[in-house]
Structures are given as C-alpha cells and as structure tokens.
C-alpha positions as CSV (number, residue, x, y, z in Angstrom):
1,A,18.1,-18.5,83.0
2,Q,20.2,-21.6,83.9
3,A,18.1,-23.8,81.6
4,H,17.7,-21.2,78.9
5,F,21.4,-20.6,78.6
6,G,22.5,-24.2,79.5
7,I,24.4,-23.2,82.6
8,D,25.3,-25.8,85.2
9,P,26.3,-23.7,88.2
10,D,28.3,-24.8,91.3
11,L,26.0,-22.5,93.4
12,T,22.7,-20.7,92.8
13,C,21.5,-17.9,94.8
14,F,17.9,-16.6,94.7
15,G,16.5,-13.3,95.9
16,K,13.0,-12.5,96.9
17,I,11.5,-14.2,93.9
18,I,11.3,-17.4,95.9
19,G,8.9,-15.6,98.3
20,A,6.8,-13.8,95.6
21,G,8.5,-10.6,96.4
22,L,8.5,-11.0,100.2
23,P,11.9,-10.7,102.1
24,V,13.6,-14.1,101.7
25,G,16.5,-15.6,99.9
26,A,18.0,-19.0,99.3
27,F,20.9,-20.8,97.8
28,G,21.7,-24.3,96.7
29,G,24.4,-26.1,94.8
30,K,26.4,-29.1,94.1
31,K,27.1,-31.6,96.8
32,D,30.8,-30.6,97.1
33,V,29.8,-27.0,97.7
34,M,26.8,-27.6,100.0
35,S,28.7,-30.1,102.1
36,C,30.8,-27.1,103.3
37,I,27.7,-25.6,105.0
38,A,26.9,-26.6,108.7
39,P,26.0,-29.0,110.0
40,L,28.2,-31.1,107.5
41,G,30.8,-28.4,107.1
42,G,32.4,-25.6,108.9
43,V,30.6,-22.7,107.2
44,Y,27.7,-21.4,109.5
45,Q,24.7,-20.0,107.7
46,A,21.6,-18.4,109.3
47,G,19.2,-15.6,108.6
48,T,16.5,-13.7,110.4
49,L,13.9,-14.5,107.7
50,S,15.1,-18.0,106.9
51,G,12.2,-20.3,106.3
52,N,9.7,-17.4,107.0
53,P,6.2,-19.1,106.7
54,L,4.4,-16.3,105.1
55,A,7.2,-15.8,102.4
56,M,7.4,-19.6,101.8
57,R,3.7,-19.9,101.3
58,A,3.6,-16.9,99.0
59,G,6.5,-18.4,97.1
60,I,4.7,-21.8,96.6
61,A,1.6,-20.0,95.3
62,M,3.6,-17.9,92.9
63,F,5.6,-20.9,91.6
64,E,2.3,-22.7,90.9
65,D,1.6,-20.0,88.5
66,L,5.1,-19.8,87.0
67,T,5.1,-23.5,86.3
68,A,1.8,-23.6,84.6
69,E,1.7,-24.8,81.0
70,G,2.5,-22.0,78.6
71,F,3.2,-19.4,81.2
72,Y,6.5,-18.2,79.8
73,D,5.5,-18.4,76.3
74,E,2.5,-16.1,77.0
75,L,4.8,-13.7,78.9
76,A,7.2,-13.6,76.1
77,V,4.4,-12.8,73.6
78,K,3.3,-9.9,75.8
79,V,6.9,-8.5,76.0
80,D,7.3,-8.9,72.2
81,R,4.1,-7.1,71.6
82,L,5.0,-4.2,73.9
83,V,8.7,-3.7,72.8
84,D,7.9,-4.2,69.1
85,G,5.2,-1.6,69.5
86,F,7.6,0.8,71.2
87,Q,10.1,0.2,68.4
88,A,7.6,0.8,65.6
89,A,6.4,4.0,67.2
90,A,9.9,5.2,67.7
91,D,10.8,4.3,64.1
92,K,7.7,6.1,62.8
93,H,8.9,9.4,64.4
94,G,12.6,9.0,63.6
95,I,13.6,8.4,67.2
96,N,16.9,6.4,67.6
97,L,15.5,3.7,70.0
98,R,17.2,0.3,70.2
99,T,15.5,-2.4,72.2
100,N,16.3,-6.0,73.4
101,K,14.2,-8.5,75.1
102,L,14.3,-11.9,76.6
103,G,11.4,-13.7,78.2
104,G,9.7,-11.3,80.5
105,M,12.6,-8.7,80.5
106,F,13.3,-5.9,78.1
107,G,15.6,-3.0,77.7
108,M,15.3,0.3,75.8
109,F,18.2,2.5,74.8
110,F,18.1,5.9,73.2
111,V,21.2,5.8,71.0
112,K,22.9,8.9,69.5
113,D,22.3,8.1,65.7
114,S,20.6,5.8,63.4
115,D,23.8,3.7,62.7
116,T,24.2,2.7,66.4
117,A,23.2,-0.8,67.3
118,V,21.9,-2.1,70.6
119,P,24.5,-1.5,73.2
120,Q,26.4,-4.7,74.2
121,N,28.3,-3.5,77.2
122,F,28.4,-1.0,80.0
123,D,30.6,1.4,78.1
124,E,28.2,1.5,75.1
125,V,25.2,2.0,77.4
126,T,26.9,5.0,78.9
127,E,27.0,6.5,75.4
128,C,23.2,6.5,75.2
129,D,21.2,9.7,75.3
130,M,20.0,9.9,78.9
131,E,18.1,13.1,78.4
132,M,16.0,11.3,75.7
133,F,15.4,8.5,78.2
134,N,14.3,10.9,80.9
135,I,11.9,12.8,78.6
136,F,10.4,9.4,77.6
137,F,10.3,8.1,81.1
138,H,8.5,11.2,82.5
139,G,6.2,11.4,79.5
140,M,5.1,7.8,80.2
141,L,4.8,8.6,83.9
142,D,2.6,11.6,83.3
143,R,0.3,9.2,81.3
144,G,0.1,6.8,84.3
145,I,2.6,4.3,82.9
146,Y,5.5,3.4,85.2
147,L,8.7,2.1,83.7
148,A,12.0,1.4,85.4
149,P,13.3,4.9,86.3
150,S,16.9,4.3,85.2
151,A,18.2,3.9,81.7
152,Y,20.5,1.2,83.2
153,E,17.7,-0.9,84.6
154,A,15.7,-3.7,82.8
155,G,12.0,-3.5,82.4
156,F,9.8,-6.4,83.5
157,M,6.4,-7.4,82.1
158,S,3.8,-9.0,84.4
159,I,1.6,-11.8,83.1
160,K,-1.3,-9.7,84.5
161,H,-0.8,-6.9,81.9
162,S,-3.7,-7.1,79.5
163,D,-3.8,-6.4,75.8
164,E,-5.5,-3.1,76.7
165,D,-2.6,-2.2,79.1
166,I,-0.1,-2.9,76.2
167,D,-2.1,-0.9,73.7
168,T,-2.4,2.0,76.1
169,S,1.4,1.9,76.7
170,I,2.2,1.8,72.9
171,K,-0.2,4.7,72.3
172,A,1.4,6.7,75.0
173,A,4.8,6.0,73.6
174,D,3.7,7.0,70.2
175,E,2.5,10.4,71.5
176,I,5.7,11.0,73.4
177,F,7.9,10.1,70.4
178,A,5.9,12.5,68.3
179,Q,6.6,15.3,70.7
180,M,10.2,14.3,71.0
181,A,10.6,14.4,67.2
182,K,9.6,18.0,67.2
183,V,12.5,19.0,69.6
C-alpha cells in the first residue's frame, strides 16, 4: 500500500502477513524513530513470538510467491472478474449493489436506492441495507461460498482461486440476486 499510494511513513507495522498467517508481527521505520528502541534507545521491545522460526520460514516462503513476476497483476484480474461479475448479476436483477476494489481486496455495499453511490465513509456505510447483505451472505454460505461475515469487512481474493471458483461464485450470486429481487 505504501508504494501504491506513495506513502513514506515514519513507522510501519506488520501483522501476521509476515508469517504467512502465523502469529507474528514486526515494525520498522526511519532511523530517528528506530534509534529510540533498545539497545540504542530507552524504549524496550520484546515479544513471546519474536523471531519465531516457524513463522519466519513460512513468511519467507510466502514472500517468494508474493514477489513473483506478475503476482499482483494476476490477483487484481481475478478480483476484477469476481466483483464485476457480482455487479453485473446484481444489475441484471435490479439489486442496488455498489462495489469497490483494489488489488486483492474488495467491498460490497447494498445501498438503499439506485441513486446512491459507493459509500465513502463510515456514516455512509451505516446507511447501507444490512438485511440485504445478510440475505446475500447466508445465500452464498448455503452454496458453499464463504465471504466476510460483516458488511463492514473487506473481502480478500486468494491467488489460488481458480476461474471455476470465480464462475461458481458469480453463478451463486446471480441465483441469490434473482431470489432477492422477488422479495
């Protein structure tokens, strides 16, 4: 995200991504900030899982995949295909769905009317139709497709999702939107 948005942070914090999902975290930053950390500075930092060998090896293996040529382009193409398919299916059935996406992330918002744009802030998100989201979420779940369970949570695509997985998801969404349109 830093490179994508042109951000030059003083301090960067990473969660479990650096361990391929295993429990670990890390931070790093500019010299003037990092020099405050012991042993150079007076701020002590330690952690039970600091440098955990299993998490570090898993992270190295994962980053080898993430840094492969074209990885993020392929991931974005998959997200585009899924989200555009969801949007087309919703539009076909007159469902007021708004979507956004960036890289491997996406969001879906069931808005109140066809004039409403993609929500841009928390207040606008809270105006979305949570009942419609819940119907969609449970309909997808009933068809074996697990999405983020909260309307406030981003969805994430895996590079391992196949074209067949995406087609199956779009087909399921189309079926659910058809049912929702009848209500």
